[in-house]
N, C-alpha and C positions, 0 to 999 in steps of 0.2 A: 403437432408432432406425430410420429407414427403410432405412438401409444394411444392416440385419440380415435383410432379407427373404430367403426362399428363392428359388431360380430360378423356381419356379412362380408365386410371388407377384409377382415382378418382371415376368414375362410378362403377368400380369393387369393390373399397373399400366400397362405400355406400351400394352396394348389399350385400357384406359380413357382414357388420355391422348390416344390417336388418336381415340377416340369423341367426346370433348369437348376439342378442341385448345385449349391455353392460348394466350392472346394477350398481348402486352406492353402491356396497358392496365390501369390501376388503377381501382377503383370510385370514383366521385365520392362525397364525403361527403354524407350526407343533409342537406338544407337545411330550414330552417323553411318553413312553408307559404307559397308565394308567392301574391300576388294574381292573377297571370296565369300560365298555363302555355303553353309553346310546343308547338303541335301541328300536324301536317300535315292536309290534307283527308282522307287515309287514316285517320289516328288519330281525327279528329273523327267520321267516319262509323262507325268501329268503336266508339267510345265511346257513340254514340247507340244502336247496336244492343245493346250490353251494358247500358246504362242501362234500356232497355225490358224486358230480361229481368229485371234486378234489381227492377224495379218490380212484377213479378208475385209476388214473395216476400212472405210475412207475417213482417216483422221487418226486421233490418238486414243489408245486404249490403255487403261491402267488396271492392274489386277494384283490383289494380294490375298492370299488364303493361308490360314494357319490352323493346324490341328492343335487345339488348346489342351488336349489330354494326352495324345500319343506322340506329339512332337512332329516337326516337319512343316515346311512352308513352300509356297509357290509365289514368285514375284515377277510381274511383267511391268516394266516402268515403275518399279516400286517406290522410287524416290523422286518421281516427277510430280509437280503440283497439278491438281485438276480442280475445276470449280466444284465446290461441295453442293451447291444448290440447297435443297431442303434436307440433305443428309446432315447438315449442320445442326439440325434440331435435336439430334441425339445428345450432343454436347450441351445444348441449352437445357434440356430436360435433366441431364445428369447434374449440371450445376445447381439447378433449383433443388433437386432432391438432396444434394449434399448440404445445402443450407437448411433444409428441413431437419436433417440429422443433427446439425449444430444448434438447433433451436431458434434459428433466426427467421424461419418461415414455417408455415403450416400448410398441409395439404387441403385442409378444410377452410382456409381463409378466403374471403371473396376478393377477386382481382378483376380489373377491367381488361377486356381485349383492347388492343391499340389499333385504331382505325386510321388509314391514310387521310391526310388533308390535301385537297387539290392545291397545286401551286399556281401562282399567278403566271400568266403567259410571259414567256421570255425570262422567267426567273427560276433558277434551279439551286436549291440549297444543297450543301454538301451532304447532309443527312435528310432524308425524306421526313417531312413533318407528319406527326400522328396526334390523335386526340383519344382520350378514354372513350370506350364504347360499352357494349353490354357487359355486365358483370357476371362472372361464374366463379365456382370454387377453383382453386389452383389445380386440384385433381382433374377437373373437367377440362381446364386449359391444356394440361399435359395430354389428355386423351385426344382432344381435337388436334393438337399440334402434331402428334405422332401418327395417329390412325387415319386422319383425314388430311394431314399436311396443311393445316390451317395457319396461314401466315399471321393473321390478326391475333390469334391465340398465342402464337410463338412470340410475337412482339410484346404481348402482355407479360409473358414469362421473363423475357429479356429485361423489361422495365423493372420487374419485381426484384431481380437479382442485382440490379444496379448497373445495367448496361452490358455491352459486348465485352468491355474490359474485364468484367467479373468472370465471363465464360473463358476468356483467354487465360486468366490467372488459374482457373480450375484446371485447364489443360496443362499448363506449365507445372503446377503442383503435383499433377498426376504422373508427370514424367513423359508427356506427349510432346514431341517436337515434330514440326512439319504439318501442323494443322492450326489454323487460326481464323477467327471471324473479323471481318472489317466492316460489316454492314448489318443493319437490322434487316428483317425480311421486307419491310416496306421499301427500303432503299435498294435492296437487291432486285426486287421486282421492278421498281421504277427504272433502274439502269440496265435491265436485261436487254441484251442485244447491242450494247454500245461497243463491246469488244467481241469480235468474231472468233469463236474458239477454234475454227478451222484454220485460222491464219496466225493466231497469237496465243501464247500461254498466259492466261490471266491468273495472277497469284492472289487476287483479292478474294477473301472468304474461300480459301482453298485448303485442300488436304492432299498429301501424298497417300497412295494406297497403303503403304507401310504404316503411316501414322493412324489411319483409320482402323486398321485391325489391332493396332496397339491400344486404341481407345476401347474397342469392343472387348479385347482381352481383359483390360483393366476393370471393365464393368462386370464381365462374366466371372472373373477370378476373384473378385473382391478387393482389388487394389484401388478402386475408385469410390465404391459405395458400400454401405453396410448391406447385410443380407436382405433387410426389409426394403431398402431403397432399390436395390438390384431387382428384387421381385416385382416391385411396382413398374420399373422401366421395361424389363424384359417381357413381363406379362402384357403390357400395353403394346409393345412392338409386335407381339404375336397377332394382334388384331389389326395390323396395318391393312387398309383397304385399297391402297393405291399400288400400281405397278404389278398387276397380276400376270403380265406378260414378260416380266423380267426374271429375277432369280426364281421366283415361285414357279414359273413355267418350265424351268429346267430341272425341277425336282419331282420325284415320284409323288403321286397323290397321297396325302396323309402325313408327309414328312413335316415335322415341326420347324417353323422358321420364325425368328424374331428379327424384323428388319425395318429399314427406313429407306424410302426412295427420295430421289431428287431430280428435278427437271427444270431446265432453262433453255433458252434458244440455242440449239446445237449441242445441248448437254443432256445426257441421260445417265443416271446413277442408281445404284442399289447396293446397300451394305447391310450386313446382318450376321446372325449366328444360326447355323443349321445343326439340329440334333441328328447325329448319325444313328443307324439302326442299333449299334452296340452301345449307345449312350454317350459316345464322344461328342464334343462340341467343335464345330468347324466354323471359324470366323472368316467371312468373305467380304471383300470390298471390290466392286467393279465400277469403274468410271469410263464413260465413253464421251468424247468430244470431237465434233467434226461436222461436215456438211450434210450428212445423211439425216433423214427424218427420224422422229422418235420411235416409230414402229421398227425401222431397220436397226436402230441402235439397241432397242429392247431385245430384238431377236439375237443380237450378238451376245448380250448379257445372259440370255437364257441358255444359249449354246455353251458359253463358258461355265455357267453354274452347273450345267449337266456334266461337263467334263471334270470339274472339280469334285462334284459329288461322287462320280464313278471312280475317280482317281484316288480319293481318300477313303474308299470303302474298306480297304485293308490297312492294318497297322503298318507303321513305318518299318522299313528294313534297314540294312547296313548303309550308313551315310557315306557319301563321297564329297570331295570339295569341287565346287563348280562356281562359275560366275552367273549372275542374274541375266536373264534375257532383257534387253532394252531396245525398244523401237523408237527411233528418233524421227 
């Protein structure tokens, strides 16, 4: 459990909690898509800038951003499902950490990574077969899963919590609708490319942008995890080494970002929480799916992240009612 941390680990937790201070606010449950959204002139202007950038992409772009402290949001295709790819690992890690809170698992317990087993020629199982591999502490598996996007470590965590059903139950219990896992990482990688995201909307292991920022909000605000578990997850997400040309590239140097990337054939994602200069937290989810290569899609993400960061620099002003921008 969390109380079994070494003194060094506890110091890391304290530092992480100071970096992303917890507030006594719970995340609102995700609502069904409303006909009208409450937006301020600041948010309207930002949404228009983001929409103009999204319009330059060949394919689908989904964006959701929410000021978790000052209020206000931006949504582009906010209720359209997008392949989560490895951004699903946020929910996996959060599920594991909640079980640590409940005393069902421990961060220091040894767990095996789950390694793919080659399938016989001409035979494809519904779920990709895996076998136990190298053993590490659960804390190390979370570190590998988030910071390096290690699929074998993630499947080790999924096995430990009881399968993808446990992750989906965590999402439902947290009030998140519009996000679900249908695959282990081994299955997701094996089946990558079977559905062309430029031609079809794949709802397997998918999330809407709105659902993803609801999850990020629930983590950041304390609606999903205890302060200790929250500190572990967000601190780990600040060390993500993948996707330096995505959200990170759209932010000024030195801005704190806790995020997780996702990549599949024709899919480039990045989701996370940005700490604004005045201490406000900005949750961002950007999904891009289409025929362009990952470099071009990452450039779109960086431009959108820059527009969101600049747009949310000032506190929200007087709201007006407007509809969400949707690109079909």
